[in-house]
C-alpha positions in Angstrom: 10.9 24.2 -38.8 11.6 20.5 -37.8 8.8 18.2 -37.5 9.2 18.3 -33.4 8.8 22.1 -33.5 6.0 21.8 -35.5 4.1 19.2 -33.1 5.4 22.0 -30.3 4.5 25.4 -32.1 0.9 24.2 -33.4 -2.7 22.9 -32.5 -4.0 19.8 -33.8 -5.9 21.7 -37.0 -2.1 23.4 -37.3 -0.6 19.8 -37.2 -3.4 18.5 -39.7 -3.1 21.6 -42.0 0.7 20.8 -42.3 0.2 17.3 -43.1 -2.8 18.1 -46.0 -0.2 20.0 -47.6 2.6 17.9 -47.6 4.6 20.1 -45.0 5.2 16.5 -42.7 3.6 13.3 -43.5 1.6 11.7 -41.1 4.2 9.0 -40.3 7.0 11.8 -39.9 4.4 13.6 -37.6 3.6 10.5 -35.0 7.3 9.8 -34.7 7.7 12.6 -33.9 5.4 12.7 -31.0 6.5 9.4 -30.2 10.2 10.7 -29.5 8.9 13.2 -27.3 6.9 10.8 -25.4 10.2 8.7 -25.0 12.2 11.9 -23.9 9.5 13.9 -22.0 7.5 11.0 -20.7 10.3 10.1 -17.5 9.7 13.7 -16.1 5.9 13.9 -16.2 4.9 10.3 -15.9 1.7 10.9 -17.9 1.3 7.1 -20.4 -0.4 4.5 -19.0 -0.1 2.2 -21.8 2.2 3.2 -24.9 0.6 2.2 -27.9 3.9 2.9 -30.3 3.9 0.2 -32.7 0.3 0.3 -33.4 0.2 4.4 -33.8 2.9 4.0 -36.2 0.6 1.4 -38.5 -2.1 3.6 -38.1 0.0 6.5 -39.3 0.9 4.8 -42.9 -2.5 4.1 -43.3 -4.4 6.9 -42.0 -7.1 8.6 -44.8 -5.4 11.4 -46.3 -9.0 13.0 -46.5 -9.8 12.8 -42.6 -9.8 16.0 -41.3 -7.5 15.6 -38.3 -5.5 13.1 -40.4 -2.3 11.9 -38.8 -2.3 13.9 -35.4 -1.1 12.8 -32.8 -3.7 11.6 -30.0 -3.8 9.7 -26.3 -6.8 8.2 -25.0 -7.7 8.8 -21.1 -7.2 5.1 -19.5 -10.8 5.3 -17.9 -14.4 4.1 -19.3 -13.6 4.0 -23.3 -12.8 0.8 -25.4 -10.5 0.5 -27.9 -10.5 -2.9 -29.1 -7.1 -4.8 -27.9 -6.0 -2.0 -25.9 -6.2 -2.9 -22.0 -8.1 -0.4 -19.8 -6.6 0.0 -16.2 -9.3 2.4 -14.8 -5.5 3.8 -13.1 -6.6 0.5 -10.6 -3.9 -2.5 -9.9 -6.7 -4.6 -10.7 -6.3 -6.3 -14.1 -7.4 -4.6 -16.8 -10.5 -4.6 -19.1 -10.0 -5.4 -22.8 -13.7 -4.6 -24.5 -14.9 -4.9 -27.6 -16.2 -3.4 -30.1 -14.7 0.2 -30.1 -16.7 2.9 -28.1 -18.5 4.8 -30.5 -16.6 7.8 -29.2 -12.9 6.1 -30.1 -14.8 5.4 -33.9 -15.3 8.7 -34.0 -12.2 9.6 -33.3 -10.5 7.1 -35.5 -12.8 8.3 -38.4 -11.2 12.1 -37.9 -8.2 10.7 -38.8 -6.2 11.0 -35.0 -3.5 8.5 -34.4 -3.4 7.5 -30.6 0.1 6.9 -29.2 -0.8 6.4 -25.5 -3.6 6.1 -23.2 -3.3 8.9 -20.7 -2.9 8.4 -16.4 -6.2 8.6 -13.8 -6.2 8.2 -10.5 -8.2 5.0 -9.5 -11.4 5.2 -11.2 -11.0 8.9 -11.5 -11.9 9.4 -8.0 -9.1 12.5 -7.4 -8.4 15.6 -8.3 -4.9 14.8 -8.5 -3.6 12.2 -11.0 -1.5 10.0 -8.6 -2.0 6.3 -8.3 -0.6 3.4 -6.5 -0.6 1.2 -10.1 1.3 4.3 -12.2 2.6 6.2 -9.6 2.6 10.5 -9.5 1.6 12.3 -12.9 3.7 15.7 -13.0 2.9 19.5 -14.4 5.4 20.2 -17.4 5.3 23.6 -16.1 6.7 22.5 -12.7 7.4 18.9 -11.9 7.1 19.2 -8.3 3.1 20.0 -8.9 0.2 18.3 -9.9 -1.6 18.4 -13.3 -4.4 17.7 -11.7 -6.6 14.9 -12.0 -8.6 13.1 -13.3 -7.8 13.6 -16.7 -4.1 14.6 -15.2 -2.6 12.4 -18.0 -4.2 13.6 -20.9 -3.1 17.6 -19.7 0.2 16.6 -19.0 0.8 14.9 -22.6 -0.7 18.2 -24.2 0.8 20.6 -22.0 4.3 19.0 -22.7 3.7 19.1 -26.9 3.5 15.4 -27.2 0.6 15.7 -28.4 -2.2 18.5 -29.6 -4.9 17.5 -28.1 -6.0 14.7 -26.1 -9.3 12.6 -24.7 -10.5 13.5 -21.2 -13.5 13.0 -19.5 -15.2 14.7 -16.3 -17.4 13.8 -13.4 -16.5 16.7 -11.1 -14.0 18.7 -12.5 -11.8 16.3 -14.3 -11.5 18.1 -17.6 -11.9 21.6 -16.0 -9.4 21.1 -13.2 -6.0 19.7 -15.0 -7.1 21.9 -18.0 -6.6 25.1 -15.0 -3.8 23.5 -13.9 -1.7 23.3 -17.0 -2.7 26.2 -19.1 -5.1 24.5 -21.3 -8.5 24.9 -22.8 -10.6 22.2 -21.8 -14.9 21.8 -22.2 -16.9 19.9 -19.9 -19.6 19.6 -22.5 -23.3 19.6 -21.8 -24.7 16.4 -21.0 -25.8 14.0 -23.5 -23.4 15.9 -26.1 -21.3 12.8 -26.7 -22.7 9.3 -26.2 -20.7 6.7 -24.1 -22.2 3.5 -26.0 -21.9 1.0 -26.4 -20.4 -0.3 -23.3 -22.1 2.4 -20.9 -25.4 4.4 -21.3 -24.1 6.4 -18.9 -21.7 7.0 -16.0 -22.8 8.5 -12.4 -26.4 9.0 -13.0 -25.2 11.3 -16.0 -22.7 12.9 -14.4 -19.7 12.0 -16.6 -19.0 13.3 -20.0 -16.2 12.9 -22.4 -14.2 15.4 -24.8 -10.6 16.9 -24.9 -7.9 19.1 -23.7 -6.4 21.1 -25.9 -4.5 24.2 -26.6 -7.1 26.6 -28.5 -11.0 27.2 -28.6 -10.9 26.4 -32.5 -9.4 22.5 -31.8 -12.2 22.2 -28.7 -14.6 23.3 -31.3 -13.2 21.2 -33.9 -13.6 18.2 -32.1 -16.8 18.8 -30.8 -18.3 19.0 -34.4 -16.5 15.6 -35.0 -17.5 13.8 -32.2 -20.8 14.7 -31.0 -24.5 13.4 -32.1 -27.1 10.9 -31.0 -26.4 7.2 -30.8 -29.0 4.2 -31.0 -28.2 2.8 -27.4 -27.8 6.8 -25.8 -30.7 7.3 -23.7 -30.8 11.0 -24.2 -29.1 13.8 -26.7 -27.9 17.3 -26.2 -30.1 19.9 -28.6 -27.8 20.1 -31.9 -26.1 23.2 -32.6 -27.5 26.2 -34.9 -24.5 26.0 -37.3 -20.8 24.4 -36.4 -19.5 24.5 -33.2 -16.2 25.8 -35.5 -18.7 28.5 -37.2 -19.1 29.9 -33.5 -15.5 29.6 -32.2 -14.7 31.8 -35.6 -17.5 34.5 -34.9 -17.6 37.5 -33.1 -19.9 36.6 -29.8 -21.6 40.1 -29.6 -22.4 42.1 -26.5 -23.0 39.4 -23.9 -24.6 39.6 -20.5 -22.2 37.8 -18.3 -22.2 36.8 -14.5 -19.8 36.5 -11.7 -19.7 34.0 -9.0 -17.1 34.6 -6.5 -18.3 32.6 -3.8 -17.2 29.3 -2.2 -19.8 26.3 -2.1 -18.2 24.9 0.8 -17.1 27.8 2.5 -13.4 27.7 2.3 -10.5 29.6 2.0 -9.9 30.8 -1.7 -6.4 32.1 -2.6 -5.2 35.1 -3.8 -3.9 34.0 -7.1 -7.6 32.5 -8.0 -9.0 35.9 -7.4 -6.2 37.2 -9.6 -7.2 34.8 -12.3 -11.0 35.9 -11.7 -9.9 39.5 -12.1 -7.9 38.8 -15.7 -10.8 36.8 -16.9 -13.2 40.1 -15.8 -11.0 42.6 -17.8 -11.3 40.6 -20.7 -14.9 40.2 -20.5 -15.3 44.0 -20.3 -12.6 44.5 -22.7 -15.2 42.5 -24.9 -17.8 44.6 -24.7 -19.6 42.9 -22.2 -22.1 43.6 -19.6 -20.4 42.0 -16.2 -22.6 41.5 -12.9 -21.7 40.1 -9.9 -24.3 37.0 -8.6 -24.9 34.2 -6.3 -26.0 30.8 -6.4 -27.7 30.2 -3.0 -28.6 26.6 -4.4 -24.7 25.6 -4.7 -23.6 24.8 -1.0 -22.6 22.4 1.3 -25.5 20.0 1.2 -25.3 19.7 -2.2 -21.7 18.7 -2.3 -22.6 16.2 0.3 -25.1 15.0 -1.8 -23.2 14.8 -5.3 -20.3 13.1 -2.8 -23.2 10.2 -1.8 -24.2 10.0 -6.1 -20.2 9.3 -6.5 -20.0 6.6 -3.5 -23.0 4.7 -4.8 -21.9 4.5 -8.3 -18.5 3.6 -7.0 -20.0 0.6 -4.9 -21.8 -0.5 -8.4 -18.8 -0.3 -9.9 -17.0 -2.2 -7.5 -19.8 -5.4 -8.3 -19.6 -5.3 -11.5 -15.8 -5.4 -11.5 -16.2 -8.5 -9.2 -18.7 -9.9 -12.0 -15.7 -9.1 -14.4 -12.9 -10.7 -12.4 -15.3 -13.7 -10.8 -13.7 -12.1 -7.4 -13.6 -9.4 -4.7 -11.5 -6.6 -6.4 -11.1 -5.0 -3.1 -8.0 -6.3 -1.4 -6.5 -4.7 -5.4 -8.0 -1.3 -4.9 -6.6 1.5 -2.7 -7.8 2.3 0.5 -9.4 6.0 -0.5 -11.5 3.8 -3.4 -12.8 0.8 -0.9 -14.2 3.9 1.7 -15.8 5.4 -1.0 -17.3 2.1 -2.3 -18.0 1.0 1.6 -19.8 4.3 1.7 -21.8 3.9 -1.5 -22.6 0.5 0.2 -23.8 1.7 3.1 -26.3 4.1 1.6 -29.9 2.9 1.1 -31.6 3.1 -2.3 -33.8 5.1 -0.7 -30.7 7.8 0.5 -29.3 7.5 -2.8 -32.6 8.2 -4.8 -33.5 11.3 -2.2 -29.8 12.7 -2.5 -30.4 12.2 -6.3 -33.9 14.2 -6.5 -32.4 17.2 -4.6 -30.3 17.4 -7.1 -32.1 17.6 -9.3 -34.4 20.1 -7.5 -30.8 22.1 -6.9 -30.3 22.1 -10.6 -33.7 23.4 -11.8 -32.7 26.7 -9.5 -29.5 27.2 -10.7 -30.4 27.1 -14.2 -33.5 29.1 -14.2 -31.7 31.4 -11.6 -28.9 32.2 -14.5 -31.1 32.1 -17.6 -31.3 35.7 -18.0 -27.0 35.3 -18.4 -25.1 34.0 -21.4 -22.5 32.9 -19.5 -21.3 33.0 -15.8 -17.3 33.3 -14.9 -16.2 31.7 -11.8 -13.2 29.9 -10.4 -12.0 26.3 -11.0 -9.2 26.2 -8.8 -8.8 27.4 -5.2 -5.4 27.2 -5.0 -3.4 27.3 -8.1 -1.6 23.8 -9.1 -0.9 21.9 -5.8 2.6 20.2 -4.6 2.0 16.7 -5.5 1.0 14.5 -2.7 -0.5 17.6 -1.1 -3.5 16.0 -1.2 -2.6 12.6 0.5 -4.4 11.8 4.0 -1.8 12.4 6.7 -2.1 12.5 10.3 -5.6 12.4 12.0 -7.1 12.1 8.1 -4.9 9.2 7.5 -5.9 7.4 10.9 -9.4 8.2 9.9 -9.3 6.8 7.1 -7.6 3.4 7.9 -9.9 3.1 10.9 -12.6 3.5 8.0 -11.1 0.8 5.9 -9.9 -2.0 8.3 -11.9 -1.8 10.9 -15.2 -1.7 8.3 -16.3 1.7 10.4 -17.9 2.9 7.4 -21.0 3.8 9.2 -19.0 6.3 11.5 -19.7 8.0 8.4 -23.0 9.2 9.5 -21.7 10.7 13.0 -22.3 14.7 12.6 -19.1 16.1 11.3 -17.4 13.2 10.0 -18.9 13.6 6.2 -18.2 16.6 6.3 -14.6 16.5 7.3 -14.0 14.2 4.7 -15.9 16.6 1.8 -13.2 19.4 2.6 -10.3 17.1 2.7 -11.7 15.9 -1.0 -13.0 18.8 -2.1 -10.7 22.0 -0.8 -8.7 22.2 -3.9 -11.5 23.0 -6.1 -15.2 23.9 -4.8 -17.1 24.7 -8.1 -16.8 21.6 -10.7 -19.1 19.7 -9.3 -22.1 21.9 -9.9 -21.7 21.9 -13.6 -21.7 18.0 -13.6 -25.0 18.2 -11.8 -26.9 20.6 -13.6 -25.4 19.6 -17.1 -24.7 22.8 -18.6 -21.6 23.0 -20.9 -18.5 24.9 -18.8 -15.2 25.6 -20.5 -12.0 26.4 -18.7 -9.6 29.2 -19.6 -6.4 29.4 -19.1 -6.3 33.2 -18.5 -3.5 33.5 -15.7 -0.1 32.8 -14.1 0.8 33.1 -11.1 3.6 35.2 -9.9 5.7 31.5 -9.5 5.3 30.6 -12.8 1.9 28.4 -12.4 -1.1 28.2 -14.7 -4.3 28.7 -12.9 -7.7 28.8 -15.3 -11.0 29.9 -14.1 -14.5 28.4 -15.9 -17.5 30.2 -18.2 -20.8 28.1 -17.5 -23.0 28.5 -20.0 -27.1 27.8 -20.8 -27.9 23.5 -21.0 -27.1 22.8 -24.6 -25.8 26.3 -25.5 -21.4 25.5 -26.6 -21.5 27.7 -29.3 -22.1 31.1 -27.0 -19.6 29.3 -24.6 -16.7 29.0 -27.5 -17.7 32.4 -29.1 -17.0 34.2 -25.7 -13.5 31.9 -25.3 -12.1 32.4 -28.8 -12.7 36.2 -28.3 -10.6 35.9 -24.8 -7.8 33.8 -26.5 -7.6 36.5 -29.3 -7.4 39.1 -26.3 -5.1 37.6 -24.0 -2.6 35.8 -26.6 -2.6 32.7 -24.2 -2.5 30.2 -26.7 1.5 31.5 -27.3 2.2 30.2 -24.0 3.6 27.1 -23.7 5.0 25.2 -20.3 9.1 26.2 -20.1 10.3 22.6 -19.9 8.8 21.0 -23.1 10.9 23.3 -25.5 12.5 21.7 -28.2 16.0 21.2 -27.0 15.3 22.1 -24.0 15.9 20.3 -20.8 
C-alpha cells in the first residue's frame, strides 16, 4: 500500500500504528498529507495558513513513543494559540499572534500530532457555512458545489478529503456537529468544562463554546478526548472525569439503553424528507442494538430559547470587537464583514440587564431540559434540517440583503427591537439547523454520527445527546452504531488516491 493510500484508508490510530510498527515513517506520512493538501486544497479551499515546512521539521523530531506520533493534523483558525502561527479568525482584520501555546495546543503536540495547516472558518465562527471575505468559499469534498458546514468547515473538509485523518474543531452553536454531519464524519461536542481553553481564554460565549475534533472513527474521537481532557489551573470549572478511559468506553458494548427521539423543530420551521430519512436510519440502528426507543418532546427548546441564545452570541461578539479594538489600537469594524458588524451592533444595543436576563432564562430552560431527559441514556435528534446546502445559499439576498444593509449602513440596529425583525433574522440564520445550539446552552455532550447518505450522494448525519458529563455512554453507543452501519468505510469520492 502506498503512503497516500494508507493515509486515505486509515483513521488516526491506524496511521499511528503504521508509524509505530515501521510500516511508514512520520516524515513520509506527513509528506503524503502535504502532497494531498497541495493537490486537493485548490478544489476545497480548506486551508487558512499552510504550515508545511514547520510540519516537516516537527515530523523529523516527533517523540516516537507519543501515542499519535507523526499523525498529520490541522488546527482551526479561531480562538486557539500556537506560538508563531497567525490566527485570523476567518477575518480580514490583521491576525493575532499569541504566546504561549494554548493548553489544548500543547496537549495535541504532546500526543505526537503534526499540524500541517490551520483550517478555514467563517469570520469569528458566526456562520454555519464556511465562507468568508478573507478566505473565500470552503467546499464539501463529497460535492464541491455544496457546503462543508461551519464553523469548523475547513477542518471537516480536510478530514473528509483524506488530507488529515483528524482535525481540531470548536463548537459554540453546532460548529463541530454541523460540519461533521455535512461531510460524513464523527464529531463530538464534549461536556462543558471537559477541555480547557486556557491560558488566553477562560471560557467562550459564557461557556457555550467547547473544543474537540472532527474525525473518521469513534475510536479516534474517544482517544483524542483521553489525550486532551482534564482540568487546568486557570480553568474556572471542569467536567467530572470518566470512570475509566473514553477509549475503553468506545470499545465496550453499551448494554441495553433507554433512548429518546426528538423530531420537532424548536423554530417550527420545515424539516426535509432527507432529514427524516436520516433520523429513521439512526432509530433503526438503535433498535438493532437492542435499545428501548421512545418519542419525546423538548418544550423548553423553543423560539424564545433560540432568541436568547442569539442575544448572548451578539453580546459576546460585541465584546470581541472591543477586545480587537484594544489589540489593534483602532476600530476593527471597517474591516469586518457586514453580517459581523450587524451582530456586534445588536450586542451593543442590548443592555447589561437584558443580556444577563437572557442568560438566566437559558439557564432555567437548561435545568428543565436536563431534568426532563435525565431518565434517558441518550436522545437522538437531527443536526441539519436539510442536506448540505449549495455554496452561497445562506448569503442575504433580495429584501434580506436590503434589511442587513440598512441595519449596517444606516446604523438602524434599534430596528431589531421591532416586533418580528429579530424573529426574521433568527429564521434566516438558523433555518439550516434548528437543534444544535440547545446542547451548547445545556452543556450536554452531543455526538454527530454519519448514519445516512442522500439519494443525491450527500452525507447527512444526526446527533445523539447524552447526560451532562457522560461522554462514555455516547461513545459506547456510537461505536456500536458504527460497527452495525459500516459507515467507517465510506469516503468522499473525489478524494480517492489517483482520482480527480
